[in-house]
C-alpha positions in Angstrom: -47.1 34.8 -23.7 -43.4 34.5 -24.5 -42.2 34.1 -28.0 -42.9 30.5 -29.1 -41.5 30.7 -32.6 -38.8 28.1 -31.8 -41.6 25.6 -30.8 -43.8 26.3 -33.8 -42.3 23.6 -36.0 -42.6 21.1 -33.2 -46.2 22.0 -32.5 -47.2 22.0 -36.1 -48.3 18.4 -36.3 -50.4 18.4 -33.2 -51.9 21.8 -34.0 -52.9 20.8 -37.5 -54.3 17.5 -36.3 -56.5 19.2 -33.7 -57.1 22.4 -35.7 -55.8 24.6 -32.9 -53.0 27.1 -32.2 -51.5 25.1 -29.3 -51.6 21.3 -29.1 -52.5 21.4 -25.5 -55.5 19.3 -24.5 -57.6 20.1 -21.4 -58.4 16.6 -20.3 -62.1 15.7 -19.8 -62.9 15.7 -16.1 -66.5 14.7 -15.1 -68.4 17.5 -13.5 -65.4 19.8 -14.2 -65.0 19.9 -18.0 -68.3 21.6 -18.7 -69.0 24.2 -21.5 -67.6 27.2 -19.6 -64.1 25.7 -19.0 -64.0 23.9 -22.3 -64.9 27.0 -24.3 -62.4 29.1 -22.4 -59.6 26.6 -23.4 -60.8 26.6 -27.0 -61.0 30.4 -27.3 -57.5 30.7 -25.8 -56.1 28.5 -28.6 -56.0 25.2 -26.8 -58.2 22.1 -27.3 -61.0 21.5 -24.8 -62.8 18.2 -24.1 -66.4 18.1 -22.9 -66.8 15.3 -20.3 -69.7 13.0 -21.1 -69.4 11.1 -17.9 -72.7 9.3 -17.3 -74.8 12.4 -18.1 -78.3 11.8 -19.4 -78.2 12.1 -23.2 -80.4 15.2 -23.3 -78.1 17.0 -20.9 -75.0 16.1 -22.9 -76.6 17.1 -26.1 -77.7 20.4 -24.5 -74.1 21.0 -23.4 -72.8 20.4 -26.9 -75.1 23.0 -28.3 -74.2 25.4 -25.5 -70.5 24.8 -26.2 -71.0 25.6 -29.9 -72.6 29.0 -28.9 -69.5 29.8 -26.7 -66.8 28.9 -29.2 -66.4 28.5 -32.9 -63.3 26.4 -32.4 -62.7 22.6 -32.4 -63.4 20.6 -29.3 -64.0 16.9 -28.4 -66.6 15.0 -26.5 -65.2 12.4 -24.2 -67.1 9.2 -23.8 -66.7 6.8 -20.9 -66.9 3.3 -22.3 -67.8 1.8 -18.8 -70.6 4.3 -18.1 -74.2 3.0 -18.2 -75.1 5.7 -20.7 -72.2 5.0 -23.0 -74.0 3.3 -25.8 -76.7 6.0 -25.8 -74.0 8.7 -25.9 -72.3 7.1 -28.9 -75.7 6.7 -30.7 -76.5 10.3 -30.0 -73.3 11.5 -31.6 -74.3 9.9 -34.8 -77.1 12.5 -34.9 -75.4 15.4 -33.1 -72.1 15.7 -35.0 -68.9 16.8 -33.2 -65.5 17.2 -34.7 -63.6 14.9 -32.3 -64.6 12.0 -30.1 -62.3 10.6 -27.3 -62.9 7.2 -25.8 -61.9 6.8 -22.2 -62.7 4.7 -19.1 -61.8 1.4 -20.7 -61.0 0.6 -24.3 -63.5 0.8 -27.2 -64.3 -2.1 -29.5 -63.2 -1.9 -33.1 -66.8 -1.5 -34.3 -67.3 1.4 -31.8 -64.3 3.3 -33.2 -65.6 2.7 -36.7 -69.0 4.0 -35.7 -67.5 7.1 -34.2 -65.4 7.7 -37.4 -68.5 7.2 -39.5 -70.0 10.3 -38.0 -67.2 12.3 -39.5 -65.3 12.8 -36.3 -61.6 12.2 -35.7 -61.1 9.6 -32.9 -58.6 9.6 -30.1 -58.1 6.7 -27.8 -56.2 6.4 -24.5 -53.4 3.9 -24.1 -51.6 2.9 -20.9 -49.5 0.1 -22.2 -47.7 -0.9 -25.4 -50.2 -3.6 -26.2 -53.2 -1.3 -25.8 -51.6 1.3 -28.0 -51.0 -1.3 -30.7 -54.6 -2.4 -30.4 -56.1 1.1 -30.7 -53.9 1.8 -33.7 -55.0 -1.5 -35.3 -58.6 -0.6 -34.6 -58.3 2.6 -36.5 -57.7 5.4 -33.9 -56.6 8.7 -35.6 -54.6 9.7 -32.5 -53.4 8.3 -29.2 -53.4 9.9 -25.8 -50.6 8.1 -23.9 -51.5 8.2 -20.3 -49.1 7.3 -17.5 -49.8 6.3 -13.9 -49.2 9.9 -12.9 -52.4 11.0 -14.5 -55.9 11.1 -12.9 -59.0 9.1 -14.0 -59.0 5.6 -15.4 -55.3 4.8 -15.7 -52.8 2.0 -15.8 -49.8 1.1 -13.7 -47.0 2.2 -16.1 -45.4 5.6 -15.6 -45.3 8.2 -18.3 -41.5 8.0 -18.3 -41.6 4.3 -19.3 -44.4 4.7 -21.8 -42.6 7.5 -23.6 -39.8 5.1 -24.3 -41.9 2.1 -25.1 -44.7 3.7 -27.1 -43.9 7.3 -28.2 -40.5 6.5 -29.7 -41.9 3.5 -31.5 -45.1 4.9 -33.0 -44.8 8.7 -33.1 -44.1 8.7 -36.9 -47.1 6.5 -37.5 -49.8 8.4 -35.5 -50.1 11.6 -33.5 -49.4 10.8 -29.8 -50.3 13.2 -27.0 -48.7 12.6 -23.6 -50.7 12.8 -20.4 -49.7 12.4 -16.7 -47.5 14.4 -14.5 -47.1 17.4 -16.8 -47.2 20.8 -15.1 -44.8 23.2 -16.8 -44.1 24.6 -20.2 -40.6 23.3 -20.1 -41.9 19.7 -19.8 -44.2 20.3 -22.7 -41.3 21.5 -24.8 -39.2 18.5 -23.9 -42.0 16.2 -24.9 -42.4 17.9 -28.2 -38.7 17.5 -29.0 -39.1 13.7 -28.3 -41.8 13.4 -30.9 -45.0 14.0 -29.1 -47.7 15.8 -31.1 -48.8 17.6 -28.0 -49.8 17.1 -24.3 -52.9 16.6 -22.2 -53.3 18.3 -18.8 -56.0 18.1 -16.1 -54.9 19.6 -12.8 -53.6 22.8 -14.3 -57.0 23.5 -15.8 -58.8 22.6 -12.6 -57.0 25.5 -11.0 -58.1 28.2 -13.5 -60.6 30.9 -12.8 -62.9 29.4 -15.4 -63.0 26.1 -13.6 -66.2 25.8 -11.6 -64.9 23.5 -8.8 -65.2 24.6 -5.2 -62.5 27.0 -4.0 -61.7 24.6 -1.2 -60.9 22.0 -3.7 -58.5 24.3 -5.5 -57.0 25.3 -2.2 -56.2 21.7 -1.4 -54.4 21.4 -4.7 -52.5 24.6 -4.1 -51.3 23.4 -0.7 -50.3 19.9 -1.8 -46.7 19.0 -1.6 -44.6 16.1 -3.0 -45.7 12.7 -1.9 -43.4 9.7 -2.1 -45.1 6.3 -2.8 -43.6 2.9 -1.9 -44.4 -0.7 -2.8 -46.0 -2.7 0.1 -45.6 -6.5 0.2 -47.8 -9.0 1.9 -45.3 -11.2 3.8 -46.5 -14.5 5.2 -44.1 -16.0 7.9 -44.3 -19.5 9.4 -42.4 -19.4 12.6 -42.1 -21.7 15.7 -44.2 -20.1 18.5 -41.1 -19.8 20.8 -39.5 -17.3 18.3 -42.7 -15.2 17.7 -41.7 -12.4 20.0 -38.4 -11.8 18.3 -40.0 -11.9 14.9 -42.7 -9.5 15.9 -40.2 -7.1 17.4 -38.1 -7.1 14.2 -41.2 -6.5 12.0 -42.2 -3.5 14.1 -38.8 -2.0 13.4 -39.4 -2.6 9.7 -42.6 -0.4 9.8 -44.8 -3.5 9.3 -48.5 -3.6 9.8 -49.7 -7.0 11.2 -52.7 -8.2 9.1 -53.4 -11.5 10.8 -52.0 -14.4 12.9 -53.0 -18.0 13.6 -51.4 -20.9 15.4 -50.9 -24.4 14.0 -49.2 -27.3 15.8 -46.5 -25.3 17.6 -46.1 -22.8 14.7 -47.5 -19.4 14.2 -48.5 -18.2 10.8 -48.1 -14.4 10.6 -49.3 -12.1 7.8 -47.8 -8.6 7.7 -47.8 -5.7 5.2 -44.2 -4.5 4.9 -42.6 -1.8 2.8 -40.3 -3.3 0.3 -37.4 -1.0 1.4 -37.7 -2.5 4.9 -37.2 -6.1 3.6 -33.5 -5.6 2.8 -31.6 -8.7 4.1 -34.8 -10.0 5.7 -34.0 -13.6 4.8 -30.7 -13.5 6.7 -32.2 -11.7 9.7 -35.2 -14.1 10.0 -32.8 -17.1 9.8 -30.7 -15.6 12.5 -33.6 -14.8 14.8 -35.1 -18.3 14.5 -32.0 -20.5 14.1 -33.1 -21.2 10.6 -36.5 -22.7 11.6 -38.8 -20.0 10.0 -39.8 -19.7 6.4 -41.6 -16.8 4.6 -43.2 -15.9 1.3 -43.9 -12.4 -0.1 -46.0 -10.9 -2.8 -46.8 -7.4 -4.0 -49.9 -5.8 -2.5 -50.1 -2.1 -3.3 -48.4 1.3 -3.4 -48.9 3.4 -0.3 -47.7 6.9 0.7 -44.5 6.9 2.7 -45.3 8.2 6.3 -44.6 11.9 6.7 -41.7 11.5 9.1 -39.9 9.0 6.8 -40.6 11.2 3.8 -39.1 14.2 5.5 -35.9 12.2 6.2 -35.7 11.0 2.6 -36.2 14.5 1.2 -33.6 15.9 3.5 -31.1 13.2 2.5 -31.8 13.9 -1.1 -31.4 17.7 -0.6 -28.1 17.2 1.3 -26.8 14.9 -1.4 -27.8 17.3 -4.2 -26.0 20.2 -2.4 -22.8 18.2 -2.2 
């Protein structure tokens, strides 16, 4: 490993909080973050998290004992608050002590955080918005994992880039904050440390390791993955006189619309279409022109969808050409 002496002061807070050399958390992934992978991370100087998932209590307890045999170092047990076995897991950890407990899935109640801390464990909670971060801090969390929409698992809709500015900058002096979502390089980790992060959490990088027990085909799919551009899709409802329906439909097709439904009502057609937001530029003017001002429409956000491959290729080429200029 390259000389990290310049980062040592920046890593100190997270390292001391977790009791590890490197404040790099291997995120808990159900069926993936088992004793072999977790212990490998811990023995390499990182911080591993054993995934509780919805495992039977006796299995989770057995894995904790197995993990202790594989590493003398600190680790966490990750509890999924929406799992049917959650309350049994939390009760079991009152008897089987672990150094760190991480709440995931949804958000723990104040009394549940208190119960976890009463076992002697330090508690970390996920936050995907400002309000949730404030609540978890108020409830007594010892550390926060700030997880953007780029991450996997149970996440929110706010990107890491936004959360860093909304939450990290505001609370990093008050409580250790670890950033999760979209982190794949050491350079990015270093940048986050300079911004006040106590450390980072990664998942995909650890899925790809030799110690990860996932199927080789799963790793190969990750390895072959390329950039994917997502776009907002809107549900557009158009009320148009039947005589103009052909022109409206033709225009929608040119806008990459997917027709979701259509019904007639007293000389008017009510049309529902799913349309990419980028394709709705100047739609009001165009619709008025096509229908002599007789049509109306409403629109509301529906979802994010992957941009079609041919459109994505054009966008990436345009970006590359602009960057070269």
